[in-house]
C-alpha positions in Angstrom: 0.0 0.0 0.0 1.4 3.4 -1.1 2.2 6.0 1.4 0.7 9.5 1.0 4.0 11.0 0.0 4.6 8.5 -2.8 1.1 9.0 -4.2 1.7 12.8 -4.2 5.0 12.4 -6.0 3.5 10.2 -8.7 0.6 12.5 -9.3 2.9 15.5 -9.8 5.1 13.6 -12.2 2.2 12.5 -14.4 0.8 16.0 -14.6 4.1 17.5 -15.6 4.6 14.9 -18.3 1.1 15.6 -19.7 1.7 19.3 -19.8 5.0 18.9 -21.6 3.4 16.6 -24.2 0.5 19.1 -24.7 2.9 22.0 -25.2 4.9 20.1 -27.8 1.8 19.3 -29.9 0.8 23.0 -29.9 4.2 24.6 -30.6 3.6 27.6 -32.9 5.5 28.3 -36.2 8.9 29.7 -35.4 9.9 26.9 -33.0 12.6 24.4 -33.3 13.5 23.2 -36.8 12.2 26.3 -38.6 14.6 27.6 -41.3 14.2 30.5 -43.7 16.5 31.2 -46.8 16.3 32.7 -50.2 14.3 30.7 -52.7 15.9 29.4 -55.8 14.4 32.2 -57.8 14.9 34.8 -55.0 14.7 38.1 -56.9 18.0 39.2 -55.3 20.5 41.5 -57.0 18.2 42.9 -59.6 18.7 46.2 -61.4 15.9 48.5 -62.4 14.8 52.2 -62.8 14.1 54.3 -59.8 10.4 54.4 -58.8 9.6 51.2 -60.7 8.7 47.7 -59.4 11.4 45.1 -60.0 10.7 42.6 -62.7 10.9 39.6 -60.3 9.4 39.5 -56.8 11.5 38.7 -53.8 11.1 35.2 -52.5 12.1 33.1 -49.5 11.5 29.5 -48.6 10.6 28.3 -45.1 11.1 24.7 -44.0 10.5 22.9 -40.7 12.8 19.9 -40.1 13.6 20.0 -43.8 10.0 19.9 -45.1 8.2 22.9 -46.7 6.3 24.9 -43.9 3.0 26.2 -45.0 1.2 29.2 -43.4 4.3 30.8 -41.8 4.2 34.6 -41.7 7.1 36.4 -43.3 7.6 40.1 -42.4 9.1 42.3 -45.1 10.8 45.7 -44.8 12.8 48.2 -46.9 16.2 48.9 -45.2 17.8 51.6 -47.5 17.0 53.6 -50.6 13.4 54.3 -49.9 10.8 52.7 -52.1 8.0 50.3 -51.0 7.1 46.7 -50.7 3.7 45.3 -51.8 2.7 44.6 -48.2 4.2 44.3 -44.8 3.7 40.5 -44.5 3.0 37.5 -46.7 2.4 33.8 -45.8 4.2 30.8 -47.2 2.3 28.5 -49.5 2.2 24.7 -49.9 5.8 24.7 -51.1 7.0 26.8 -48.2 7.6 29.9 -50.4 6.5 33.5 -49.7 7.0 36.3 -52.2 6.8 40.1 -52.2 7.0 42.8 -54.9 9.5 45.6 -54.4 9.2 49.1 -55.9 12.6 50.9 -55.8 13.0 54.3 -54.2 14.1 57.5 -55.8 17.8 57.1 -55.0 20.1 56.0 -57.7 22.5 53.2 -56.6 22.3 50.4 -54.0 19.1 49.7 -52.2 18.3 47.0 -49.7 15.3 45.1 -48.2 14.9 42.1 -45.9 12.5 39.3 -44.9 12.1 38.2 -41.3 10.6 35.1 -39.8 10.3 35.1 -36.0 12.4 32.4 -34.4 13.7 30.9 -37.6 17.3 30.1 -38.3 18.6 32.3 -41.1 16.4 35.2 -40.3 16.6 38.0 -41.4 17.2 37.3 -45.1 18.7 40.3 -46.9 18.1 41.4 -50.5 19.9 44.0 -52.6 19.0 45.9 -55.8 20.6 48.5 -57.9 18.5 51.5 -58.9 19.3 53.3 -62.2 18.0 56.6 -63.4 14.7 56.6 -65.2 14.1 57.9 -68.7 15.3 61.4 -69.5 12.6 63.9 -68.7 14.0 67.4 -68.6 17.0 69.6 -69.6 18.1 72.7 -67.8 20.9 75.3 -67.9 23.8 74.3 -65.6 26.6 76.8 -66.4 28.1 79.2 -68.9 25.2 81.7 -69.3 25.7 85.5 -69.2 29.4 85.7 -70.1 31.2 88.4 -72.1 34.3 88.3 -74.3 35.9 90.1 -77.2 34.2 89.4 -80.5 35.6 86.5 -82.4 37.0 84.8 -79.3 36.0 81.8 -77.3 34.2 82.3 -73.9 36.2 81.4 -70.9 33.7 78.8 -69.6 32.0 76.1 -71.6 28.2 76.1 -72.0 26.7 73.3 -69.9 23.3 71.7 -69.4 22.0 69.0 -67.2 19.6 66.2 -68.2 17.5 64.5 -65.4 14.8 62.0 -65.1 11.3 62.7 -63.5 12.8 62.3 -60.0 15.7 64.7 -60.6 18.4 62.0 -61.1 21.1 62.7 -63.7 20.7 60.7 -66.9 23.8 59.7 -69.0 23.9 59.0 -72.7 21.5 61.7 -73.9 22.5 63.6 -77.1 22.4 67.4 -76.8 22.5 69.6 -79.9 24.1 73.0 -79.8 23.5 76.0 -82.1 24.3 79.7 -82.3 21.1 81.6 -82.6 22.3 85.3 -82.8 25.5 87.1 -83.4 27.4 84.6 -85.5 30.3 82.7 -84.2 30.3 78.9 -83.6 30.0 76.1 -81.1 32.2 73.1 -80.9 31.2 70.3 -80.8 27.8 70.8 -82.4 26.5 67.8 -80.5 27.6 66.2 -77.2 26.4 63.4 -75.0 25.6 63.7 -71.3 28.1 62.0 -68.9 27.4 60.1 -65.7 26.5 63.3 -63.9 23.9 64.1 -66.6 26.1 67.0 -68.0 26.8 68.0 -71.6 29.1 70.8 -72.7 30.3 72.8 -75.7 32.7 75.7 -76.3 31.1 78.9 -77.8 33.3 81.2 -79.9 31.6 84.5 -80.3 30.9 86.1 -83.6 31.8 89.6 -84.9 28.7 91.3 -83.4 29.4 93.8 -80.6 26.7 93.4 -78.0 24.1 90.7 -77.5 24.7 87.2 -78.9 22.8 84.0 -78.3 23.1 80.2 -78.4 20.9 77.2 -77.5 21.0 73.6 -76.4 18.2 71.2 -77.3 17.3 67.6 -76.8 14.3 66.1 -78.5 11.2 65.5 -76.3 12.6 66.9 -73.1 10.9 69.5 -70.9 12.9 72.8 -71.0 14.3 72.3 -74.5 15.7 74.4 -76.0 17.8 75.9 -73.3 18.8 79.5 -74.1 22.3 81.0 -73.4 23.2 84.7 -73.7 26.6 86.4 -74.1 27.9 89.8 -74.8 30.5 90.5 -77.5 32.9 93.3 -76.6 35.1 95.4 -79.0 38.7 94.4 -79.2 40.5 97.1 -77.2 43.3 97.6 -79.8 43.1 95.8 -83.1 46.8 96.0 -83.4 47.6 94.8 -79.8 48.1 91.2 -80.9 47.5 87.6 -80.2 48.2 85.4 -77.2 50.3 82.3 -77.9 49.3 79.5 -75.5 49.9 75.8 -75.3 48.0 74.4 -78.3 46.0 77.6 -79.0 46.1 81.2 -80.4 43.8 83.6 -78.7 41.9 85.1 -80.4 41.9 82.4 -83.2 40.8 85.2 -85.6 42.0 88.8 -85.2 40.5 91.5 -87.4 42.6 94.6 -88.0 42.7 97.6 -90.4 45.3 97.7 -93.1 48.6 99.1 -91.8 48.3 97.5 -88.4 51.0 95.7 -86.6 50.0 92.4 -84.9 52.2 91.1 -82.1 52.1 87.5 -80.9 53.0 87.1 -77.2 53.9 83.8 -75.6 51.9 83.5 -72.3 51.9 80.6 -69.9 53.8 78.4 -72.3 56.6 77.4 -70.0 59.3 75.5 -71.9 57.0 74.3 -74.7 58.1 75.5 -78.2 55.7 77.4 -80.5 56.0 79.5 -83.7 53.9 81.6 -86.1 54.1 79.9 -89.5 52.3 81.5 -92.5 50.3 78.8 -94.3 48.2 80.4 -97.1 47.9 83.1 -99.7 48.4 86.0 -99.1 51.3 85.1 -96.8 53.5 86.9 -94.4 57.0 86.4 -92.9 57.0 83.5 -90.4 58.7 83.5 -87.0 61.3 81.1 -85.7 60.4 78.5 -83.2 60.6 80.2 -79.9 60.6 78.9 -76.3 59.8 80.8 -73.1 57.3 83.0 -71.4 57.1 86.5 -72.8 58.6 85.8 -76.3 57.1 88.0 -78.9 56.9 88.2 -82.7 55.4 91.1 -84.7 54.2 91.6 -88.3 52.8 94.7 -90.1 49.9 93.9 -92.4 49.5 96.6 -95.1 47.4 94.6 -97.7 43.8 93.6 -97.1 43.1 89.9 -97.0 42.8 86.8 -94.8 46.2 85.5 -93.6 46.2 82.0 -92.2 48.9 80.6 -89.9 49.6 77.7 -87.5 52.3 76.6 -85.1 55.1 74.8 -86.9 55.5 72.5 -83.8 51.8 71.6 -83.3 50.5 71.9 -86.9 46.9 72.5 -87.8 45.7 71.6 -84.3 47.0 75.1 -83.3 46.0 77.5 -86.0 44.6 81.1 -86.5 44.1 83.8 -88.9 44.5 87.6 -89.3 41.8 89.4 -91.3 43.1 92.7 -92.7 40.4 95.1 -93.8 
């Protein structure tokens, strides 16, 4: 016959065993054996335009003790880059897979998101994507407006425009066309392509008009096109004062003087690089020797009207100019 103490001990042991068994049968998802990982077609490492849903949804697979776990809640969140997911949560299907759409944010570059399953090994699961600029939407003036320079000379600063998408991100690879619209002169190049910063440039050489001159930049189909630039052409202070000889350029490239004027070429900022003034056409004039050194000069008096072309004997046609005698 059992004593009272023994009966009490047996009753307590049986109750504890029953409670443990009951708890094991009702263990919620997220307990032992639950594992989450990227699915075979995970949607990771995609590239797409800003503000647009990625082509493939993100996907994870959840298993319990190696078998697909159905009905497990997966929590989704964007970590960097902005943007949005289709919902905050989704549940695994019969194959243990849960998916989610991801619309990228407005920031060009790396963006991240993740999936979390409470209590699961492998959680959280991280996803990355690369956001690219959207389609070009607008063009705007960036730099080079409102300058002034002597007539027939190049402006100090290039003309510059910026092309962006609808969210203000710079767009590369867009062709911009440049044109002089008033005052004569020229732009070079006549077309240029935007770089990674969305910028395109050209150099504007003013025409012979003293006063207002104008140029433009245009890109088909973009808001803000054409972009207008203004410049002021100023009179040459002394037609006979001369031409600057620089490294690979003469400034101005075209000097207009009255007959009887003396033109003086002056070597400025050339260091130890050699240059010369070599007459190349008809009518012609006496050429200089090859000269080296800051401050070197060479002068010619032009008595007969005509256009006199010349270049640097060292650098050839890449460094050329002309004197127009009227």
